[in-house]
C-alpha positions in Angstrom: 30.9 -10.9 -42.9 29.6 -14.5 -43.0 26.6 -15.2 -45.4 24.5 -16.6 -42.2 25.0 -13.3 -40.5 21.9 -11.0 -40.2 21.8 -7.4 -39.6 19.4 -5.9 -37.7 18.4 -2.3 -37.1 15.4 -0.7 -35.4 13.6 2.6 -35.7 10.2 3.9 -34.0 7.2 4.5 -35.6 4.1 5.5 -34.1 3.1 2.9 -31.9 5.2 0.0 -33.2 8.7 -0.8 -33.5 10.4 -2.0 -37.1 12.7 -5.0 -36.9 14.5 -5.3 -39.8 16.5 -8.7 -41.2 18.9 -8.4 -44.2 20.6 -11.3 -46.0 22.9 -11.2 -49.0 20.4 -10.6 -51.9 17.1 -10.7 -50.1 15.6 -8.1 -47.1 12.2 -8.3 -45.1 10.6 -6.1 -42.6 8.3 -7.4 -40.0 6.4 -5.1 -37.1 6.6 -6.2 -33.4 4.0 -4.6 -31.5 5.2 -2.8 -28.0 4.3 -3.8 -25.0 3.2 -1.8 -22.3 3.7 -2.4 -18.6 1.7 0.4 -16.2 2.8 1.1 -12.8 0.6 3.0 -10.6 1.3 4.8 -7.4 -2.0 4.5 -5.7 -1.7 7.0 -3.0 -0.4 9.2 -5.4 -2.9 9.0 -7.6 -5.6 9.2 -4.9 -4.3 12.2 -3.1 -4.0 14.0 -6.7 -7.3 13.1 -7.8 -8.6 14.5 -4.3 -6.7 17.9 -4.6 -7.6 18.0 -8.4 -11.2 16.9 -8.7 -12.5 15.8 -5.4 -13.7 12.2 -6.9 -12.0 8.7 -7.3 -14.7 6.9 -9.3 -12.2 6.0 -11.9 -12.8 3.4 -14.8 -9.5 1.7 -14.3 -9.7 -0.3 -17.5 -10.6 2.4 -19.3 -8.0 4.7 -17.7 -5.1 2.3 -18.8 -6.3 1.6 -22.2 -6.0 5.5 -22.8 -2.5 5.4 -21.4 -1.8 2.6 -23.4 -3.2 3.9 -27.0 -2.8 1.5 -29.9 -0.1 -0.8 -28.2 -0.6 -3.9 -26.6 -1.0 -3.9 -23.0 1.5 -6.2 -20.8 0.0 -5.9 -17.5 -0.9 -2.9 -14.9 0.5 -3.0 -11.3 -1.3 -0.8 -8.7 0.5 -0.3 -5.5 -0.7 1.3 -2.2 -1.1 0.7 1.3 -3.5 -1.5 3.3 -5.7 0.3 5.5 -5.5 -1.2 9.4 -9.4 -1.9 10.2 -8.1 -1.5 13.9 -7.4 2.1 13.4 -9.8 3.6 10.6 -12.5 0.7 10.6 -14.7 2.4 8.0 -11.8 3.5 5.6 -10.7 -0.3 5.8 -14.1 -1.2 4.7 -14.7 1.1 1.9 -11.1 -0.1 0.9 -11.8 -3.4 0.7 -14.8 -2.6 -1.5 -12.7 -0.5 -3.9 -9.9 -3.3 -3.9 -12.2 -6.2 -5.2 -13.7 -3.8 -7.7 -10.4 -3.2 -9.0 -9.6 -6.7 -8.9 -12.1 -7.3 -11.4 -10.0 -5.3 -13.8 -8.8 -7.4 -16.9 -4.7 -7.6 -16.8 -4.5 -5.4 -13.2 -2.5 -6.7 -10.2 -2.4 -5.1 -7.0 0.6 -5.1 -4.6 -0.5 -4.0 -1.0 1.8 -2.7 1.4 1.2 -1.9 5.0 1.5 1.1 7.7 3.9 1.2 10.6 3.3 3.5 13.4 6.3 5.9 14.0 5.7 8.3 17.0 2.1 7.9 16.4 1.9 8.9 13.0 1.1 5.7 10.3 3.8 5.7 7.5 4.0 3.3 4.5 6.1 0.8 4.4 7.8 -0.9 1.5 5.6 0.6 -1.4 8.2 2.3 -3.3 10.3 -0.9 -3.1 7.9 -3.0 -4.5 7.1 -0.7 -7.4 10.9 -0.3 -8.2 11.7 -4.0 -8.0 8.9 -4.9 -10.3 9.6 -1.9 -12.8 13.3 -3.2 -12.9 12.9 -7.0 -12.9 10.5 -7.2 -15.4 12.3 -4.7 -17.8 15.5 -7.2 -17.3 13.6 -9.9 -18.2 12.2 -8.6 -21.5 8.6 -8.3 -20.3 7.6 -4.9 -21.8 9.3 -2.4 -24.3 7.5 0.5 -22.6 6.8 1.4 -19.2 4.3 4.1 -17.8 4.4 5.3 -14.3 1.4 6.8 -12.9 3.0 9.0 -10.1 4.8 12.5 -9.8 7.3 11.1 -7.1 10.9 12.1 -7.6 11.8 9.2 -5.9 11.3 6.9 -9.0 13.4 9.0 -11.3 16.5 7.1 -10.9 14.7 3.9 -11.4 13.2 4.8 -14.7 16.4 6.0 -15.8 18.1 2.6 -15.3 15.3 1.1 -17.3 15.9 3.7 -20.1 19.9 2.2 -19.8 18.3 -1.2 -20.5 17.0 -0.1 -24.0 13.4 0.4 -22.9 11.0 3.4 -23.1 9.7 5.3 -20.1 6.8 7.5 -20.0 5.2 9.2 -17.2 1.6 10.1 -16.5 1.3 13.1 -13.9 -0.9 16.2 -12.5 0.4 19.2 -13.2 -0.1 20.3 -9.6 1.7 17.3 -8.4 4.8 16.4 -10.3 8.8 16.4 -9.8 10.4 18.1 -13.0 13.2 15.4 -11.9 10.7 12.8 -13.1 9.5 14.7 -16.3 13.0 15.4 -17.4 13.8 11.4 -17.4 10.6 10.6 -19.4 10.8 9.7 -23.0 7.2 10.6 -23.3 4.2 12.5 -21.0 0.8 12.3 -20.6 -0.9 15.1 -18.6 -3.7 14.0 -16.5 -6.1 16.9 -16.4 -9.8 17.5 -16.9 -9.8 16.5 -20.7 -8.3 13.5 -19.6 -10.5 12.3 -17.4 -13.7 13.7 -19.4 -15.0 10.2 -20.3 -13.3 7.9 -17.3 -15.7 8.5 -14.3 -18.0 5.8 -13.5 -21.1 8.0 -13.2 -22.0 11.7 -13.9 -21.4 14.2 -11.3 -24.7 15.8 -10.7 -24.7 19.5 -11.0 -23.6 21.7 -8.0 -26.5 23.3 -6.3 -26.2 26.9 -5.6 -26.9 27.6 -1.9 -30.2 29.5 -1.3 -30.7 32.4 1.2 -32.0 31.3 4.5 -35.6 31.4 4.6 -37.6 33.6 7.0 -37.6 31.0 9.9 -35.0 31.6 12.4 -31.5 29.6 12.3 -32.9 28.4 8.7 -30.5 27.3 6.5 -30.1 25.2 2.9 -27.0 23.0 2.9 -25.5 21.8 -0.4 -24.6 17.8 -0.4 -21.2 17.0 -0.3 -20.0 13.9 -2.2 -18.5 11.3 0.2 -14.8 10.4 -0.9 -13.6 6.4 -1.0 -9.8 5.6 -0.6 -8.2 4.9 -3.7 
């Protein structure tokens, strides 16, 4: 081996990788902080939050920070379908308000697809393709060391495997009731999104539930419990 050649090795220690450069008669180590890219399947997240918690007021900056841990966040990418105002005017207005707030989150970009009517049913178009394209493109160009996918959709399993084959680490943030086994099998690390994970990540405290009271003596008199109105994520 020529004297000018360097032998390099690496190993994973907690949240940082150690890169060692060795030359004849001397050695040194330097820490290289892992860069994390987070890819959020917005529709999957919305339906999972709806079915598990019946609320959507998530602090996205704190949510991504908790997934990232002590590592450095490169960027978060959020993918969803844009509501058609001609089909669902109220939902479209609510989504625009939500997206405006979402765009204020540091280091977060929003990617929006559209719906196409198929036999009278709106179908998402282009969302999965956008997510997979970014996932692979950024990995190929060395923009991150760790990819975190927030989704339970098995369609992303092969793309995650391709990212692993490039030498990257892949993690999956998932809801236990809404995840594919294929996706978990590919993941190097997993983040279970349960009540404990979200405990400090809501934008407001949920008021305690009121117990329904028995009807009073008047005919037809009832006491109803207010229901929180959902907003589209």
